[in-house]
C-alpha positions in Angstrom: 0.0 0.0 0.0 2.8 2.3 0.9 4.7 1.6 -2.3 1.5 2.4 -4.3 1.2 5.8 -2.5 4.8 6.6 -3.2 4.4 5.8 -6.8 1.3 7.9 -7.1 3.1 10.8 -5.4 6.0 10.5 -7.9 3.6 10.5 -10.8 1.8 13.6 -9.5 5.1 15.4 -8.9 6.2 14.6 -12.4 3.0 15.9 -13.8 3.2 19.1 -11.9 6.8 19.6 -13.1 5.8 19.0 -16.7 2.9 21.4 -16.5 5.2 24.1 -15.0 7.8 23.6 -17.8 5.1 23.7 -20.4 3.7 26.9 -19.1 7.0 28.8 -19.4 8.8 29.9 -22.5 12.5 29.4 -23.0 14.8 32.4 -22.8 15.4 34.3 -26.0 18.7 35.7 -27.3 18.6 39.2 -28.7 21.1 41.4 -30.6 20.8 45.1 -29.7 19.7 47.4 -32.5 19.8 51.1 -32.9 17.6 52.9 -30.4 17.3 50.0 -28.0 17.4 50.6 -24.3 16.9 48.4 -21.3 13.5 50.1 -20.5 12.2 49.8 -24.1 13.2 46.1 -24.3 11.7 45.4 -20.9 8.4 46.9 -22.1 8.6 45.0 -25.5 9.1 41.6 -23.8 7.0 42.4 -20.7 9.7 41.9 -18.1 11.0 44.4 -15.5 14.1 46.5 -16.2 15.6 45.0 -13.0 15.0 41.4 -14.1 16.4 42.1 -17.6 19.5 43.8 -16.2 20.1 41.1 -13.6 19.8 38.3 -16.2 22.5 40.0 -18.2 24.8 41.1 -15.3 24.1 44.7 -16.0 23.0 47.7 -14.0 19.6 49.2 -14.7 21.4 52.5 -15.7 23.8 50.8 -18.2 23.7 51.9 -21.8 23.5 49.3 -24.6 25.7 49.1 -27.7 24.9 48.0 -31.2 25.2 44.2 -31.6 25.4 43.5 -27.9 24.0 40.1 -27.1 21.3 40.0 -24.5 19.3 37.2 -22.9 15.5 38.0 -22.7 14.0 36.0 -19.8 11.3 33.6 -20.8 7.7 34.6 -20.0 5.1 32.6 -18.1 1.8 31.5 -19.6 0.1 34.2 -17.6 2.2 36.8 -19.2 1.4 35.4 -22.6 -2.1 36.9 -22.2 -0.5 40.2 -23.1 0.3 38.9 -26.6 -1.9 40.6 -29.3 -3.4 38.8 -32.2 -1.2 38.8 -35.3 -3.7 41.0 -37.3 -3.6 43.6 -34.6 0.2 43.6 -34.5 0.3 44.0 -38.2 -2.1 47.0 -37.9 0.2 48.6 -35.4 3.6 47.9 -37.1 2.3 48.4 -40.6 1.6 52.1 -40.0 4.3 54.8 -40.3 4.4 56.7 -37.1 6.0 60.1 -37.2 8.6 60.4 -34.5 7.4 62.5 -31.6 3.8 62.8 -32.9 2.1 61.1 -30.0 2.5 62.2 -26.4 -0.4 60.6 -24.6 -2.4 57.3 -24.5 -5.8 58.1 -23.2 -8.3 55.5 -21.8 -12.1 55.9 -22.2 -15.3 54.0 -21.6 -18.2 54.2 -24.0 -20.6 54.8 -21.1 -23.0 52.3 -22.8 -23.9 48.7 -22.0 -23.1 47.6 -25.5 -21.4 49.1 -28.6 -19.9 48.5 -32.0 -17.4 50.5 -34.0 -20.0 51.0 -36.8 -22.5 52.4 -34.2 -19.9 54.7 -32.6 -18.8 55.9 -36.0 -22.3 56.7 -37.1 -23.0 58.6 -33.8 -19.8 60.6 -34.0 -20.5 61.6 -37.7 -24.3 62.3 -37.4 -24.7 63.5 -33.8 -21.3 65.0 -33.1 -20.7 66.1 -36.7 -17.2 64.8 -36.8 -15.9 64.7 -40.3 -13.6 61.8 -39.6 -16.2 59.8 -37.7 -15.1 57.4 -34.9 -13.4 59.6 -32.4 -11.0 56.9 -31.1 -8.0 55.2 -32.5 -8.9 51.8 -31.0 -12.1 50.2 -29.5 -12.1 47.2 -27.2 -15.3 45.1 -27.0 -17.0 43.6 -23.9 -18.9 40.8 -25.6 -22.0 43.0 -26.2 -22.0 44.0 -29.9 -18.3 43.1 -30.2 -16.3 40.1 -29.0 -15.1 40.2 -25.4 -11.6 41.6 -25.5 -11.8 42.1 -29.3 -9.6 45.0 -30.4 -10.9 47.1 -33.4 -8.4 49.4 -35.1 -9.9 52.6 -36.3 -9.0 54.6 -39.4 -7.6 57.4 -37.1 -4.8 55.0 -36.3 -4.2 53.5 -39.8 -4.3 57.0 -41.3 -2.5 58.6 -38.3 -5.3 61.2 -37.9 -5.7 63.4 -34.8 -8.2 62.0 -32.3 -11.6 63.4 -31.5 -11.9 62.1 -28.0 -10.8 65.1 -26.0 -12.2 68.6 -25.6 -8.9 70.3 -26.6 -7.9 70.2 -30.3 -4.3 70.6 -29.1 -4.5 67.5 -27.0 -6.4 65.5 -29.7 -3.4 66.2 -32.0 -1.0 64.3 -29.7 -3.3 61.8 -27.9 -4.1 58.2 -28.9 -7.6 57.4 -27.8 -8.6 53.9 -26.7 -12.3 53.2 -25.8 -13.5 50.2 -23.8 -17.1 49.3 -24.5 -19.1 49.4 -21.2 -20.4 51.7 -18.5 -17.8 51.6 -15.7 -19.8 53.8 -13.5 -22.0 50.8 -12.9 -19.8 47.7 -13.8 -16.2 46.7 -14.1 -14.5 46.1 -17.4 -14.2 42.4 -18.2 -10.9 40.5 -17.6 -10.5 40.0 -21.3 -10.9 43.7 -22.0 -8.2 44.5 -19.4 -5.8 41.9 -20.9 -6.3 43.4 -24.4 -5.8 46.9 -23.0 -2.6 46.0 -21.4 -1.3 44.2 -24.5 -2.3 47.1 -26.8 -0.7 49.7 -24.6 2.5 47.7 -24.2 2.8 47.7 -28.0 1.9 51.3 -28.4 4.5 52.4 -25.9 7.2 50.5 -27.8 5.9 51.6 -31.2 5.6 55.3 -30.4 8.6 55.3 -28.1 6.6 56.6 -25.1 7.2 56.1 -21.4 4.5 54.8 -18.9 4.0 58.4 -17.8 2.2 59.0 -21.1 -0.7 56.7 -20.1 -3.7 58.4 -18.5 -7.5 58.3 -18.3 -10.0 60.7 -19.9 -10.7 62.2 -16.5 -7.0 62.9 -15.8 -6.3 64.8 -19.0 -9.5 66.4 -20.3 -9.7 70.2 -20.0 -13.3 69.9 -18.7 -14.3 67.6 -15.8 -15.5 64.1 -16.7 -15.8 60.9 -14.8 -14.7 58.8 -17.8 -13.7 55.9 -17.7 -15.9 55.6 -14.6 -15.4 54.8 -10.9 -15.1 51.0 -11.4 -12.2 51.3 -13.8 -9.1 50.3 -11.7 -7.1 53.4 -12.7 -4.5 53.4 -9.9 -3.6 49.7 -10.0 -3.6 49.7 -13.8 -1.2 52.6 -14.2 1.0 51.3 -11.4 1.4 48.0 -13.3 3.2 49.9 -16.1 5.2 52.2 -13.9 6.7 49.2 -12.0 8.4 48.2 -15.3 10.1 51.6 -15.9 
């Protein structure tokens, strides 16, 4: 009986070890390119600057040189939730971004239970009389009208147009707008929405060469008071998660 229990324990331990190994990615090897810094690479690969520096026997303040070989620590399965669908990555990287054009990434909610890009575009054209329609550069669905966590890329991003999501024209000219479908005065964003938002912002920070300090909510940046994106959006915790990786 005791031998049977020992055998079962060994099998269980082996299974746990296998699942742990399967959930982690192997380290990657990277050759430094022009413009790379530890902080930019940390954001790109979703690791902390401290972890990346330690893995390569560097100080967090060290500068990198062209061709320098680095080890990028493998990411866990949980961190893989930040990975964006290939089509969204192509939409981000396939657009020419003028250096220095964008200064802010602004988070909004739609203030409605459900929503679609087509419906928002029609409202902004017909009710708000916006020539370029959809005010945001990106919309993230909540499962009501769009898929839960689905990211829609608006033409304001693909054509690199100013946003229409803020009261100030000057701020719209330098602010990327991301709208999550939902009314976060009365409910929380879904887990999939938050995963998509994190992944999207990680890529935008890298693509536009911005720091985590560029991320803000509509309420924090608008020239007139607004409660957007609502009291149930976890503003403090969300922003802190990016600043921890500086």
